[in-house]
Structure formats: C-alpha cells, structure tokens
matplotlib code that plots the C-alpha trace (Angstrom):
import matplotlib.pyplot as plt

x = [17.9, 19.6, 23.3, 25.5, 27.3, 24.2, 23.8, 27.3, 28.8, 32.0, 35.2, 35.4, 38.2, 41.3, 44.4, 47.1, 48.1, 50.9, 48.8, 47.9, 44.2, 44.8, 44.9, 42.3, 39.8, 40.5, 40.0, 36.7, 35.4, 36.5, 34.8, 31.8, 32.3, 31.6, 34.3, 37.7, 39.2, 42.7, 44.6, 47.7, 48.6, 45.7, 44.5, 41.8, 43.5, 40.8, 38.2, 38.0, 34.6, 32.7, 32.7, 36.5, 37.0, 34.6, 36.5, 39.7, 38.1, 36.8, 40.2, 41.7, 39.0, 39.6, 43.5, 43.9, 46.4, 46.2, 48.4, 48.1, 48.0, 47.9, 45.2, 46.6, 46.3, 42.4, 41.2, 39.0, 41.4, 40.2, 36.7, 33.8, 33.7, 31.2, 31.5, 30.1, 27.9, 26.3, 22.6, 21.0, 19.7, 23.1, 24.6, 21.7, 22.3, 26.0, 25.6, 23.6, 25.4, 28.8, 26.6, 28.3, 27.0, 29.6, 31.0, 33.9, 33.0, 35.4, 35.4, 36.3, 40.2, 39.6, 40.2, 38.4, 35.7, 33.2, 31.5, 28.0, 26.3, 23.4, 21.7, 22.3, 20.7, 17.8, 16.7, 16.9, 14.9, 12.3, 12.3, 11.5, 8.7, 7.3, 7.5, 5.9, 3.0, 2.6, 2.7, 0.0, -2.0, -1.6, -2.4, -5.4, -6.7, -6.0, -7.7, -10.8, -10.7, -10.4, -13.6, -15.8, -17.3, -15.3, -18.6, -21.2, -19.2, -20.8, -19.4, -18.4, -18.9, -15.5, -16.6, -20.0, -18.4, -16.2, -19.1, -21.2, -18.5, -18.2, -21.8, -21.7, -19.4, -22.3, -25.1, -27.2, -27.1, -30.1, -30.1, -31.9, -30.9, -32.5, -31.6, -32.7, -32.9, -33.6, -36.7, -36.2, -32.5, -31.1, -33.7, -32.9, -29.2, -30.2, -32.6, -30.6, -26.9, -24.7, -23.2, -26.7, -27.3, -24.0, -25.5, -28.7, -27.4, -25.4, -28.3, -30.3, -27.5, -26.9, -30.9, -30.9, -28.0, -29.6, -32.5, -31.0, -31.0, -27.7, -25.6, -27.4, -25.0, -25.5, -23.3, -23.0, -23.9, -23.3, -24.5, -27.5, -28.2, -27.6, -27.7, -29.0, -27.7, -30.1, -28.7, -31.2, -34.5, -37.0, -38.4, -41.5, -38.9, -36.6, -39.7, -40.6, -37.1, -36.6, -40.2, -38.8, -35.9, -37.7, -40.5, -37.7, -36.3, -39.7, -39.9, -36.7, -39.0, -36.0, -37.7, -37.6, -39.7, -39.2, -40.7, -44.5, -44.3, -42.4, -40.1, -37.3, -38.3, -36.6, -37.7, -36.6, -36.5, -36.0, -35.1, -34.8, -34.5, -32.8, -30.3, -30.1, -26.7, -25.7, -26.0, -29.5, -30.5, -29.0, -31.0, -34.5, -33.8, -32.8, -36.0, -38.2, -36.4, -37.1, -40.7, -41.1, -39.7, -41.7, -45.0, -45.2, -42.0, -42.3, -42.9, -40.9, -41.6, -40.9, -38.7, -39.4, -40.4, -43.4, -45.9, -47.3, -45.3, -46.6, -47.0, -47.8, -46.3, -44.0, -45.9]
y = [14.0, 10.9, 11.1, 9.6, 7.9, 6.2, 4.8, 3.7, 0.3, -0.3, 0.3, -2.0, -3.6, -1.1, -1.8, 0.4, 1.5, -0.8, -4.1, -6.2, -6.4, -10.4, -9.3, -6.5, -8.8, -11.5, -9.4, -7.9, -11.6, -12.7, -9.7, -9.8, -6.0, -4.2, -1.7, -1.4, 1.8, 2.8, 4.3, 6.7, 6.3, 7.7, 9.5, 8.2, 8.1, 6.3, 3.8, 0.7, -0.1, -2.9, -0.9, -0.3, -3.8, -4.3, -1.8, -3.9, -7.1, -5.6, -4.4, -7.7, -9.2, -6.6, -7.1, -10.8, -10.3, -10.7, -8.2, -8.1, -4.2, -2.5, -1.0, 2.4, 1.9, 1.2, 3.2, 6.3, 9.1, 11.2, 9.7, 11.8, 11.7, 12.4, 13.7, 11.5, 14.2, 15.0, 14.5, 12.0, 14.4, 15.9, 12.7, 11.9, 15.3, 14.5, 11.1, 12.5, 15.6, 13.5, 10.2, 8.4, 4.5, 4.4, 7.0, 7.0, 8.3, 10.5, 11.8, 15.3, 14.5, 13.4, 9.9, 7.0, 5.4, 3.8, 3.6, 4.4, 3.1, 4.2, 0.9, 2.1, 5.5, 4.1, 1.7, 4.7, 6.7, 3.9, 3.5, 7.3, 7.2, 4.3, 6.1, 9.1, 6.9, 5.3, 8.7, 9.8, 7.2, 7.6, 11.2, 10.5, 8.0, 10.5, 13.2, 11.2, 9.8, 13.5, 14.2, 11.4, 10.8, 7.4, 5.9, 6.7, 6.8, 9.9, 13.3, 15.2, 18.6, 19.7, 17.9, 19.9, 23.3, 22.9, 21.6, 24.5, 26.8, 25.8, 26.2, 29.7, 30.6, 29.7, 31.7, 30.7, 26.7, 25.7, 23.6, 23.0, 21.8, 19.7, 19.1, 15.6, 14.7, 11.4, 11.7, 11.2, 9.9, 10.6, 8.3, 5.8, 5.8, 5.6, 2.9, 0.5, 1.9, 4.1, 0.9, 0.4, 3.9, 3.9, 0.8, 2.4, 5.6, 3.7, 1.9, 5.2, 6.5, 3.7, 3.7, 7.5, 7.2, 4.5, 6.8, 10.0, 10.8, 11.2, 14.3, 14.6, 14.4, 13.5, 15.0, 14.5, 18.0, 17.0, 14.0, 12.5, 15.6, 15.3, 17.6, 16.8, 18.9, 18.4, 20.1, 21.3, 21.4, 23.8, 23.8, 21.3, 19.0, 19.3, 18.4, 15.5, 14.3, 14.7, 13.2, 10.0, 9.4, 10.0, 7.3, 4.9, 5.0, 4.6, 1.4, 0.1, -0.7, -0.2, -0.5, 2.4, 1.7, 5.2, 6.8, 7.1, 6.0, 2.4, 2.8, 5.1, 7.9, 11.1, 14.9, 17.2, 21.0, 22.0, 25.3, 26.6, 30.4, 31.5, 34.2, 33.6, 33.1, 29.5, 30.4, 32.0, 28.3, 26.4, 28.8, 28.5, 24.8, 24.6, 27.0, 24.5, 21.4, 23.0, 23.5, 19.9, 18.6, 20.6, 19.9, 16.0, 15.0, 12.6, 15.1, 17.1, 21.0, 23.8, 26.5, 30.1, 31.8, 29.7, 32.1, 29.1, 25.8, 22.8, 20.2, 17.4, 14.2, 12.3, 9.2]
z = [14.8, 13.0, 12.5, 10.1, 13.3, 14.3, 10.6, 9.9, 9.8, 11.8, 9.7, 7.0, 4.6, 4.7, 2.7, 1.8, -1.8, -2.2, -1.7, -4.8, -6.2, -5.4, -1.7, -1.7, -3.6, -1.0, 2.0, 0.7, -0.1, 3.2, 5.0, 2.7, 1.8, -1.3, -1.1, 0.5, 2.0, 0.7, 3.6, 3.7, 7.1, 9.1, 6.0, 3.8, 0.2, -1.9, -2.3, -4.1, -5.1, -7.0, -10.3, -9.9, -10.1, -12.9, -15.0, -14.3, -15.4, -18.5, -19.3, -18.5, -21.1, -23.5, -23.7, -22.8, -20.4, -16.6, -15.2, -11.0, -10.2, -6.9, -5.2, -5.8, -9.7, -9.4, -6.6, -6.5, -5.3, -2.5, -2.2, -1.0, 3.1, 5.4, 8.9, 11.7, 13.2, 9.7, 9.5, 7.5, 5.3, 4.9, 4.0, 1.3, -0.2, -0.6, -2.0, -4.5, -5.3, -5.8, -7.1, -4.2, -3.1, 0.0, 1.9, 4.4, 7.7, 9.5, 13.2, 14.5, 13.8, 10.5, 11.4, 9.6, 12.0, 9.6, 6.4, 5.4, 2.4, 0.1, 1.5, 4.9, 4.0, 2.0, 5.0, 7.6, 5.6, 5.3, 9.0, 9.2, 6.5, 8.6, 12.0, 10.5, 9.1, 12.5, 14.3, 11.6, 12.6, 16.3, 15.9, 13.8, 16.4, 19.4, 17.7, 17.0, 20.7, 21.7, 20.2, 21.1, 24.4, 25.5, 27.3, 24.6, 21.4, 20.2, 19.7, 23.2, 24.2, 22.2, 19.0, 19.5, 19.9, 17.2, 14.3, 15.7, 15.2, 11.8, 11.2, 12.4, 9.6, 7.2, 8.2, 5.1, 6.1, 7.8, 10.7, 14.0, 17.6, 20.0, 23.5, 24.9, 28.5, 30.0, 32.4, 36.1, 35.4, 38.8, 40.4, 37.8, 39.0, 42.6, 42.1, 39.8, 40.6, 38.1, 36.2, 35.2, 34.3, 32.2, 30.2, 29.9, 28.5, 26.0, 24.7, 24.5, 22.2, 20.1, 19.5, 18.6, 16.2, 14.6, 13.8, 12.6, 9.1, 7.1, 8.3, 11.8, 14.8, 18.4, 21.1, 24.7, 26.1, 29.7, 32.0, 30.6, 28.4, 24.6, 22.1, 18.5, 15.4, 12.6, 9.1, 6.5, 8.3, 9.8, 13.3, 12.1, 10.8, 13.6, 15.8, 14.0, 14.1, 18.1, 18.2, 16.2, 18.3, 21.4, 20.3, 19.6, 23.1, 24.7, 22.6, 23.9, 27.0, 29.6, 32.8, 35.0, 38.1, 40.0, 36.8, 36.7, 33.1, 34.1, 31.4, 30.4, 28.2, 27.0, 27.2, 24.2, 23.4, 19.8, 18.1, 14.6, 14.2, 10.9, 11.8, 15.3, 16.7, 18.5, 22.0, 21.4, 19.5, 22.6, 25.1, 23.1, 22.8, 26.7, 27.6, 25.7, 27.5, 30.8, 29.9, 29.0, 32.2, 34.2, 32.3, 32.4, 30.9, 27.7, 25.3, 22.6, 22.8, 20.0, 21.4, 20.3, 17.9, 18.6, 20.7, 22.9, 23.5, 22.0, 24.5, 22.2, 23.6, 21.4, 21.9]

ax = plt.figure().add_subplot(projection="3d")
ax.plot(x, y, z, "-o")
ax.set_aspect("equal")
plt.show()
C-alpha cells in the first residue's frame, strides 16, 4: 500500500505566528515553497498558502496602504492534517472533502514530519495508473502465451480445451474436427534430427494456417499431431477443408527420404456428428486418422457416421 509517508516532501518552510509577512515571503521564495507552516512550539497552528498571500495583496491594492502584518494574521488556523501512515486514497479523500491542496503530515505523536501536496498525490495516482496499465498489458501477453504453443505459434492444448468447452455450450452451432498427423515423422526426426523436425513442423503449421477459412483454428494436439476446428460446416465440408491443407503441405515438397513418397505428407481423420459430444467427435476423428495411418497414409478419412471409411487420397 502506498502511504502518505512515502509520498510526502520533507518539512518545508516553518515560521512562528509572530514573524512578519516579509520574513515569511522571503523564506518561501528562498526555499521555493508554495506554503509555510506556522508552528506553535511543536504543534501545527496554521498554514500560509499562496491564496492567503494573494488575499493580503488584494487588500493592500484596495486600501492603498502597505501594512506589514504577522504570519498569525493571515494564516489558515488549525489546517487539515493527515497522518503519515494514511494511504494515498485516504489522503485524496481528505483533500477532496476539505478542498485542500497542501496538508501537513503528522507522525503518531502529532509532530510535523512533512508536507503532502495535491501535485504529490496526483503524480502518485498517475504512477499507479501507469503500473496498472503495464500489468494489464503484461497479463494480456502472459494469457496469450499461456494459450499458444511457443514453437508453432498456434493454439496449444489448453486453448483447444477452452474453445471446445465454449462450443459445447452452444449445441446448435455446427462444427467439425480434423485430427492431422505427419506421416512417418519419427523416421523424419531420426534421419534429419529434431531441430530439422521442429523447422518442418513450423513450416507445416504456417502453411496450414494460410489455407484456413476465417474462423477455423489450428491447435497442437500433441507432438506432431494437430487438431483443426472448422466452424459452420458439415462432414463433407470438413473433408474438403482437411484435404485442402493436406494438399498444401504436400506441395511444400519438404524432403523426407525415409518416406515412400519422398516428401513430407499429412494424414487426417475428420468428424462431424450433430448432437455428439466433444469427446465423441475426437474419438471419431482419431479412429478415422488411425485408419488413414494404417491404410497407406497421405489420405483424409471421414469418421462415423459414414458406414465405410472413404479412403480417397488427398492428392
């Protein structure tokens, strides 16, 4: 908590009630202070502010007589003070309630330890707002990073689960899922090394995201397996969408010597079952993907409710 003690300026110009205004003005000018605290021993007796001095000047101009008064003649008696341990909010409320721009700060024994001004409080408030803005920005970045796969710059498993959970609350919204898996990718990593495998995965994901419709989303499901969420489509539309991205990946012509096809390819299983739960859809897409992986690879397979899998290759 930001307290008045952390914001206050050291004790400023101090005078006693018997000092002349000329002396008070000279001290304020020398110290470059906008007010002076009038002390009665250890007790704060009053406060001389700029507006008090302006009032004296106005009287002089009206009367045409210059009379040198004392500090006690023009001071605001028993000014509003604030405890050193008070919070910034408490100080602001007190300043607003009593319309004070400067307030003496007192310690637990009532002794003067400093001054706090409207400028001090405003600057502190601005700093708090700036920090809050920075924190909001940092939290927004952290939230985004927590939902993004750092290697592939696509949604991670957490983001996928969040979005699918939201979709589950809208049973009338049509959508389809596709599970995508790179063919013989373990052999690719063994042959070219894991760094080359990471770069290949990055290129594949960049290509896929570049061929998605607006509203479709790609997530890293696990390892080299990806999940593609396609909104407002049926099973046939999902098959076409998955085929389109699989074709695009094959056209990258990323060399894959251990593959019978010579280049990196994808297999996919798609599912779209109105009324089915999320877990059922994923299971259906996974079953179709397994069929693709065990029946030649490089194909997009429709999951249930199609009676017989369609093994039409994507190319």
